[in-house]
TORPA-4810 file (N, C-alpha, C, O; in nm, 3 decimals):
<nodes>
NODE_1_-0.769_0.066_2.852_-0.785_0.063_2.708_-0.874_-0.055_2.670_-0.850_-0.167_2.715_M
NODE_2_-0.976_-0.031_2.589_-1.067_-0.139_2.552_-1.004_-0.228_2.445_-0.903_-0.192_2.384_S
NODE_3_-1.064_-0.345_2.424_-1.012_-0.440_2.326_-1.018_-0.383_2.185_-0.931_-0.411_2.103_D
NODE_4_-1.121_-0.305_2.156_-1.137_-0.247_2.023_-1.022_-0.152_1.992_-0.972_-0.152_1.880_N
NODE_5_-0.981_-0.071_2.089_-0.870_0.022_2.068_-0.737_-0.051_2.051_-0.650_-0.005_1.977_N
NODE_6_-0.720_-0.165_2.118_-0.598_-0.244_2.102_-0.586_-0.298_1.961_-0.478_-0.298_1.902_K
NODE_7_-0.698_-0.343_1.906_-0.697_-0.396_1.770_-0.668_-0.284_1.671_-0.588_-0.302_1.579_V
NODE_8_-0.731_-0.170_1.688_-0.705_-0.056_1.600_-0.560_-0.013_1.610_-0.498_0.021_1.509_K
NODE_9_-0.505_-0.012_1.729_-0.366_0.026_1.749_-0.270_-0.072_1.684_-0.164_-0.033_1.634_G
NODE_10_-0.306_-0.201_1.684_-0.221_-0.302_1.622_-0.212_-0.283_1.471_-0.105_-0.301_1.413_F
NODE_11_-0.323_-0.248_1.408_-0.326_-0.232_1.263_-0.298_-0.089_1.216_-0.311_-0.059_1.098_F
NODE_12_-0.260_-0.001_1.307_-0.229_0.136_1.270_-0.086_0.141_1.218_0.009_0.109_1.291_K
NODE_13_-0.069_0.182_1.094_0.062_0.184_1.032_0.119_0.323_1.020_0.234_0.338_0.978_F
NODE_14_0.043_0.426_1.054_0.093_0.563_1.048_0.123_0.607_0.906_0.043_0.584_0.815_G
NODE_15_0.236_0.671_0.888_0.275_0.722_0.757_0.293_0.611_0.655_0.261_0.628_0.537_D
NODE_16_0.342_0.497_0.699_0.365_0.384_0.610_0.234_0.335_0.549_0.226_0.314_0.428_F
NODE_17_0.131_0.316_0.631_0.002_0.273_0.582_-0.068_0.379_0.500_-0.134_0.349_0.401_G
NODE_18_-0.054_0.504_0.541_-0.116_0.613_0.465_-0.058_0.624_0.325_-0.129_0.661_0.232_N
NODE_19_0.070_0.592_0.308_0.130_0.597_0.176_0.064_0.497_0.082_0.033_0.531_-0.032_Y
NODE_20_0.041_0.374_0.129_-0.021_0.273_0.045_-0.162_0.312_0.007_-0.205_0.287_-0.106_F
NODE_21_-0.235_0.372_0.099_-0.370_0.419_0.068_-0.362_0.531_-0.036_-0.441_0.533_-0.131_V
NODE_22_-0.269_0.621_-0.019_-0.256_0.736_-0.110_-0.211_0.693_-0.249_-0.256_0.751_-0.348_R
NODE_23_-0.123_0.594_-0.259_-0.073_0.550_-0.389_-0.185_0.492_-0.474_-0.188_0.514_-0.596_V
NODE_24_-0.277_0.419_-0.414_-0.382_0.353_-0.491_-0.509_0.436_-0.505_-0.606_0.388_-0.563_F
NODE_25_-0.510_0.557_-0.455_-0.625_0.645_-0.474_-0.608_0.725_-0.603_-0.497_0.739_-0.655_Q
NODE_26_-0.721_0.776_-0.652_-0.713_0.865_-0.768_-0.647_0.995_-0.724_-0.666_1.039_-0.611_K
NODE_27_-0.570_1.057_-0.812_-0.502_1.181_-0.774_-0.601_1.294_-0.749_-0.706_1.303_-0.814_P
NODE_28_-0.567_1.379_-0.656_-0.650_1.495_-0.622_-0.633_1.600_-0.731_-0.521_1.646_-0.754_D
NODE_29_-0.741_1.640_-0.799_-0.728_1.739_-0.907_-0.686_1.877_-0.857_-0.633_1.956_-0.935_P
NODE_30_-0.708_1.907_-0.731_-0.672_2.038_-0.675_-0.524_2.047_-0.638_-0.471_2.157_-0.622_N
NODE_31_-0.459_1.933_-0.625_-0.318_1.932_-0.584_-0.229_1.928_-0.709_-0.253_1.850_-0.801_Q
NODE_32_-0.128_2.012_-0.710_-0.037_2.017_-0.823_0.051_1.891_-0.825_0.103_1.849_-0.722_K
NODE_33_0.065_1.833_-0.942_0.145_1.713_-0.958_0.237_1.731_-1.078_0.206_1.807_-1.171_S
NODE_34_0.349_1.662_-1.076_0.436_1.669_-1.192_0.462_1.530_-1.246_0.422_1.430_-1.186_N
NODE_35_0.527_1.524_-1.360_0.551_1.398_-1.430_0.632_1.301_-1.345_0.599_1.182_-1.339_Y
NODE_36_0.736_1.349_-1.279_0.822_1.260_-1.199_0.746_1.196_-1.085_0.765_1.077_-1.057_N
NODE_37_0.660_1.271_-1.019_0.582_1.218_-0.908_0.483_1.112_-0.957_0.465_1.009_-0.892_L
NODE_38_0.419_1.138_-1.070_0.325_1.040_-1.125_0.397_0.911_-1.164_0.346_0.802_-1.139_R
NODE_39_0.514_0.922_-1.224_0.591_0.804_-1.263_0.638_0.727_-1.140_0.635_0.603_-1.140_M
NODE_40_0.680_0.797_-1.036_0.724_0.731_-0.914_0.610_0.650_-0.853_0.630_0.535_-0.815_M
NODE_41_0.490_0.709_-0.844_0.376_0.637_-0.788_0.336_0.520_-0.878_0.295_0.415_-0.828_H
NODE_42_0.347_0.537_-1.009_0.315_0.428_-1.101_0.409_0.310_-1.084_0.365_0.195_-1.081_G
NODE_43_0.537_0.338_-1.072_0.635_0.231_-1.051_0.614_0.165_-0.916_0.627_0.043_-0.904_I
NODE_44_0.580_0.243_-0.814_0.553_0.186_-0.682_0.431_0.096_-0.685_0.431_-0.009_-0.620_N
NODE_45_0.327_0.134_-0.759_0.208_0.048_-0.772_0.247_-0.085_-0.833_0.206_-0.191_-0.783_K
NODE_46_0.324_-0.082_-0.940_0.367_-0.205_-1.006_0.450_-0.290_-0.910_0.431_-0.412_-0.903_I
NODE_47_0.541_-0.229_-0.837_0.626_-0.302_-0.743_0.545_-0.368_-0.633_0.571_-0.483_-0.597_S
NODE_48_0.448_-0.298_-0.579_0.364_-0.353_-0.472_0.285_-0.472_-0.523_0.277_-0.575_-0.456_I
NODE_49_0.225_-0.459_-0.641_0.144_-0.567_-0.698_0.231_-0.689_-0.727_0.191_-0.801_-0.696_V
NODE_50_0.348_-0.670_-0.787_0.437_-0.782_-0.818_0.484_-0.850_-0.689_0.491_-0.972_-0.683_V
NODE_51_0.515_-0.772_-0.586_0.558_-0.829_-0.458_0.447_-0.913_-0.397_0.472_-1.024_-0.350_F
NODE_52_0.324_-0.862_-0.397_0.213_-0.938_-0.340_0.186_-1.066_-0.420_0.158_-1.170_-0.361_L
NODE_53_0.195_-1.059_-0.552_0.179_-1.179_-0.635_0.288_-1.281_-0.605_0.260_-1.401_-0.600_L
NODE_54_0.411_-1.236_-0.586_0.521_-1.327_-0.554_0.500_-1.394_-0.419_0.526_-1.513_-0.405_A
NODE_55_0.453_-1.319_-0.321_0.426_-1.377_-0.189_0.315_-1.481_-0.198_0.326_-1.589_-0.139_I
NODE_56_0.209_-1.451_-0.272_0.100_-1.546_-0.289_0.150_-1.671_-0.361_0.118_-1.783_-0.320_I
NODE_57_0.227_-1.653_-0.468_0.282_-1.766_-0.541_0.371_-1.851_-0.451_0.363_-1.974_-0.455_F
NODE_58_0.455_-1.788_-0.371_0.544_-1.860_-0.281_0.465_-1.941_-0.178_0.499_-2.056_-0.150_W
NODE_59_0.362_-1.881_-0.123_0.280_-1.951_-0.023_0.209_-2.070_-0.086_0.206_-2.178_-0.028_I
NODE_60_0.153_-2.050_-0.205_0.083_-2.160_-0.273_0.183_-2.273_-0.306_0.153_-2.390_-0.284_V
NODE_61_0.297_-2.238_-0.357_0.397_-2.339_-0.393_0.450_-2.411_-0.270_0.477_-2.531_-0.275_K
NODE_62_0.465_-2.340_-0.163_0.522_-2.398_-0.040_0.427_-2.494_0.028_0.470_-2.598_0.079_R
NODE_63_0.298_-2.462_0.031_0.203_-2.540_0.109_0.113_-2.628_0.025_0.031_-2.701_0.081_F
NODE_64_0.123_-2.624_-0.104_0.037_-2.711_-0.187_0.124_-2.803_-0.270_0.072_-2.884_-0.347_I
</nodes>
């Protein structure tokens, strides 16, 4: 196995990573969606952003 494949394998998240990519993409107009699914993805977007901001704030506060 080459070094390039090892790096790609390390950062491969499978379904978990694909979900984050899918949540932040524009919805597919050909795919049927309902109100509950849109709200769930909206709340997940907010949760992810708040979590990342909290981690950044914690790191800045801890080391500065």
